[in-house]
C-alpha positions in Angstrom: 56.6 52.5 86.0 55.7 51.3 89.6 57.2 47.7 89.6 54.7 46.6 92.2 51.6 47.9 90.2 53.0 46.4 86.9 53.5 43.0 88.5 50.0 43.1 90.0 48.6 43.8 86.5 50.6 41.1 85.0 49.2 38.6 87.6 45.6 39.8 86.9 46.3 39.3 83.0 47.5 35.8 83.8 44.8 34.8 85.9 42.3 36.2 83.4 43.4 33.4 81.0 42.8 30.5 83.4 39.1 29.9 84.3 39.9 27.2 86.9 42.5 29.2 88.6 46.3 29.1 89.3 48.5 28.4 92.3 51.4 30.7 93.5 54.0 28.4 92.0 52.4 28.4 88.7 52.3 32.3 88.5 55.7 32.8 89.8 57.1 30.4 87.0 55.2 32.3 84.4 56.5 35.6 85.7 59.8 34.5 86.7 59.6 36.3 90.1 59.8 34.6 93.5 56.9 32.9 95.2 56.9 35.3 98.2 56.5 38.4 95.9 53.6 36.8 94.0 52.0 35.7 97.4 52.1 39.3 98.8 50.6 40.9 95.7 47.8 38.2 95.6 47.2 38.7 99.4 46.6 42.5 98.8 44.4 41.8 95.6 42.2 39.3 97.6 41.9 42.0 100.2 40.4 44.4 97.7 38.1 41.9 96.1 39.9 41.8 92.8 41.1 38.1 93.3 39.7 35.1 95.2 41.3 32.2 96.6 39.7 28.6 96.5 40.3 27.4 100.2 40.2 23.7 99.2 42.8 24.0 96.1 44.6 27.1 97.3 44.2 28.5 93.5 43.7 32.0 92.8 41.1 33.4 90.3 39.7 36.9 89.5 37.2 38.1 91.9 33.9 39.7 91.3 35.2 43.2 91.8 36.0 43.1 88.1 32.4 42.3 87.3 31.2 45.2 89.4 33.6 47.7 87.8 33.0 46.4 84.2 29.4 46.8 84.8 29.6 50.5 85.9 31.9 51.0 82.7 29.3 49.4 80.4 26.5 51.3 82.0 28.4 54.6 81.5 29.0 54.1 77.8 27.2 56.5 75.3 26.7 55.2 71.9 26.8 58.6 70.2 30.0 59.5 72.0 31.8 56.1 71.4 30.7 56.1 67.6 31.3 59.7 66.7 35.1 59.5 66.2 34.5 56.6 63.7 31.8 58.2 62.0 34.0 61.3 61.5 36.6 59.1 59.9 34.0 57.7 57.6 32.9 61.2 56.6 36.5 62.5 55.9 37.4 59.4 54.0 34.3 59.3 51.8 33.0 62.8 52.0 29.4 61.4 51.9 26.6 61.5 54.4 27.1 59.3 57.4 24.2 58.1 59.6 23.9 56.6 62.9 20.5 54.8 64.0 19.1 52.9 66.6 16.3 50.4 66.6 13.0 51.2 68.4 9.4 49.9 68.1 9.7 48.4 64.7 11.6 51.4 63.1 15.0 53.1 62.9 15.6 56.4 64.6 18.4 58.7 63.5 20.6 59.8 66.5 23.6 61.2 64.4 23.9 62.5 61.0 27.3 63.9 59.3 26.7 65.7 56.2 29.8 65.0 54.4 31.4 67.6 51.7 29.0 66.8 49.0 25.8 68.3 48.1 23.2 65.7 48.7 19.6 66.4 49.7 18.0 63.6 52.0 15.0 63.1 54.0 16.9 61.8 57.0 17.6 64.2 60.1 18.4 63.5 63.7 15.4 62.4 65.5 13.3 61.3 62.5 12.1 57.7 62.2 12.5 55.8 59.0 11.1 52.2 57.8 13.3 49.3 58.3 12.4 47.3 55.1 13.8 49.8 52.6 16.7 51.3 54.4 20.2 49.7 54.5 20.2 50.5 58.4 17.0 48.8 58.7 18.1 45.8 56.9 21.4 45.6 59.0 19.5 45.6 62.1 16.6 43.2 60.9 19.1 40.6 59.7 20.3 40.2 63.3 16.9 40.1 65.1 15.1 36.9 65.8 12.9 35.7 62.8 9.7 36.0 64.8 10.5 39.5 65.8 11.2 40.4 62.0 8.1 38.7 60.9 6.0 40.8 63.6 7.6 44.0 62.4 6.7 43.3 58.9 3.3 42.4 59.7 2.7 45.4 61.9 4.4 48.1 59.7 3.9 46.5 56.2 6.2 46.8 53.3 5.0 50.0 51.7 6.4 51.1 48.4 8.7 54.1 48.6 10.3 53.8 45.0 9.8 51.4 42.2 12.9 49.5 43.5 11.4 48.8 47.1 11.3 45.2 48.1 7.8 44.4 48.9 7.5 40.7 48.8 8.2 39.1 52.3 9.9 35.9 51.1 12.2 37.9 48.7 13.0 40.3 51.6 13.8 37.4 54.0 16.4 36.0 51.4 17.8 39.6 51.4 18.4 39.6 55.1 19.8 36.1 54.9 22.4 37.6 52.5 23.0 40.5 54.8 24.0 38.2 57.5 26.1 36.2 55.0 28.3 39.3 53.8 28.2 41.5 56.7 26.7 44.5 55.2 23.3 45.6 53.8 22.5 47.8 50.9 19.6 50.3 50.0 19.8 50.5 46.1 17.5 53.4 45.7 14.7 51.5 47.6 14.0 54.4 49.9 14.8 57.4 48.0 15.3 57.5 44.1 18.7 58.3 43.2 20.4 57.6 46.4 22.1 54.4 47.4 23.4 53.4 51.0 25.5 50.8 52.6 25.2 49.9 56.3 26.7 47.5 58.9 25.2 46.6 62.4 26.4 47.5 65.9 26.3 45.2 68.7 26.4 45.9 72.4 28.2 44.1 75.1 25.7 41.3 75.3 25.8 40.5 71.9 22.5 42.3 71.1 21.9 44.3 67.9 21.4 47.9 68.9 22.4 50.3 66.1 23.6 50.5 62.6 25.7 53.1 60.7 25.5 53.8 56.8 27.1 55.9 54.2 24.8 57.5 51.7 25.5 58.9 48.4 24.0 59.5 45.0 23.6 56.3 42.9 26.0 57.8 40.1 28.8 57.8 42.8 28.0 54.7 44.7 28.9 52.4 42.0 29.2 48.5 42.5 33.0 48.8 42.6 32.8 51.8 45.3 30.3 49.8 47.3 32.7 46.8 47.3 35.6 49.0 48.5 33.4 50.5 51.2 32.0 47.3 52.4 35.2 46.1 53.9 36.0 49.4 55.5 32.4 49.6 57.0 32.8 46.1 58.4 35.9 47.2 60.1 34.4 50.1 61.5 31.3 48.4 62.7 33.6 45.8 64.6 35.5 48.9 66.2 32.3 50.7 67.5 31.0 47.4 68.7 34.2 46.7 70.5 34.0 50.1 72.1 30.5 49.0 73.5 32.1 45.7 75.0 31.2 43.3 72.2 33.9 40.8 71.9 32.7 38.3 69.5 33.7 38.2 66.0 31.4 39.7 63.4 30.9 37.7 60.2 
C-alpha cells in the first residue's frame, strides 16, 4: 500500500463519523500519528475539495466533493446490471423462475426473467405489464407506496378477477399490504395464475423510494408453506443486498 494514501483514506473515514467535525489533534490521537502529518494530509484534501475547514473552530469535516462523486455514481447505477448477479444466485439455488419488475403507471413491468431449470409455463415475459393487486411483486411495491397512491391505483385499475383466489375486496387487500410491510415479503397464492405460487420482496433506491421488486415463481405443488418460509428469509436478504447496491442504507424490516 501507499502509506500516505492509506492515511488519507483513514482520515476521511474518521471524519465521516463526526458530523460536527474534528480538529488536527483529535484525528492524530485516533490514528496514532504526528499532528504535522495529519495537517499535511488535511491540507491536500482541502485543496481538492474532499475536506473543508471551519475557519472559526479550525475543525475539519467532509467536503461537498464527496456528494458530487456519489451523485454521479448513483446516476450511473443500472438496476438490471446490479440485480442480475443476485437473481442468478436465486435461480441456481431454487431452479425456479425469477422475475425483476419495476413500477410504472399503476402496473408492474417485467424487466428481467430467468427461466430456472424447471418446466414452468407462465404468462410473464420481459417488457410485459401485469396488474399489481394479484401479483406478489405488485403487492411488494404497493405495500411501500403512500396509501393515497395505493387507493388511486385500485380505483383506476380496479381489482379484476384473475383466478378464484384473487383478492377483490379493497379492505381485505389493504390488510394484506399491512401484513406485507410487517413480514417483509409478499405472496401470490395462485391469485394471478392458477397452479402458480410466487414470493416477492421490495427493492429501494438511494433515497429510500420503492422502485422495484424481485420474485420467485413456481408450481404450487413445489411452493409449499414450508418452502415459502425458507425462501422468505433468503429473499429478504437478497432484497437488502440489491437495495444496498443501489445506495439504500436504511434497514428493511
